[in-house]
N, C-alpha and C positions, 0 to 999 in steps of 0.2 A: 492633341497628341499627348500633351503633358498629363491631362486628366486620365487618359487611358493608362499611362504608365503608373500613375499614383494608385489607381484602382487595382491594377495587376499586382503591384507591390503589397498593397493592403491585403489582397486575397491570399497571396503567397505567405505573408507573415502570419495571418490568422490561421492558415492551414498548418504551418510549422508549429505554432504555439499549441494548437489543439492536439496535434500528433505527439508533441513532447509531454503533455499532461495526460494523455490517454493511458500511457504505461502498459503494463502487462494485463491483458483482458482477463486472464485466468484468475488474477487476484480479485477482480471485481465481480466475477460470476458467482451468484449465490449458491450454486450447486457445488462449489469448490471450497467451501469452508465449514468449520464446525464452531461451536461456542464453548467458552470456558468462563466461569465466574471467578473473579480475582478474590483471593482470601488475604487475610492479614499477613504481612511479611512477604507477599509475592512481589517480584520485580518483573519488568518486561523482559529483561535478559534471562531470568530464570525460566519464565514461561517459554520463551523462544528456544532455550536450550533443551527443555523437556519435550517440546513438540516438533522441533525441526528434524527433518530426516537426517539420518546419520551421514549421508553423502553430501549434504548441503552445508555451505558456509553459514554459520549462525547469523552473521551480519546481513546476508541476503534475506534470510527468513525474517529477521527482525525488521528490516526495511519494509518487506511486504506486509508484515503484521501491523506496522505503523500506518502504512498507506491504507490498508483495508479498514482500519478503525479510525482513520482520519485524525491520527495523533500528531501533534506538533512537537511533543517531547516524550520522553520515555516514562514520565510520571503517571502512575496508575494508583487507584485506591481500592481498598476492600469493597466488594459489592459491584464493581464495574463488570460489565459483560463484554468480553472481547471475542471477536470473530477470529478464528485461526485458519490460515491458509492450509488447505489439504494438499499433500504432495503424494505422488506415486512412489 
C-alpha cells in the first residue's frame, strides 16, 4: 500500500512539474514567431518595446521573448538572432 502511495505521489508531482514548465504553447510554436538580428546598442528591453503589441504589457512580451530564446538574463550581443513572439 505504501509503494502504491509513493508511486501515485511521484506521478502527480511529475505531472505538475511538466505542466508548470510547459507554459504557453503559442510561445513555442514555430509558426508564431519571426526573427530579428541584434545590432550594436540593442537591448532586450528596446527590442521588446519595439515589437510588443500596443495593448500588451511590455514585461509579459519580454518574458515570452526570453522563454522563446531560452535566455536566463537580458544580456544580448550584436549578431545574436532572436525569435520574436508574434501577436495578433
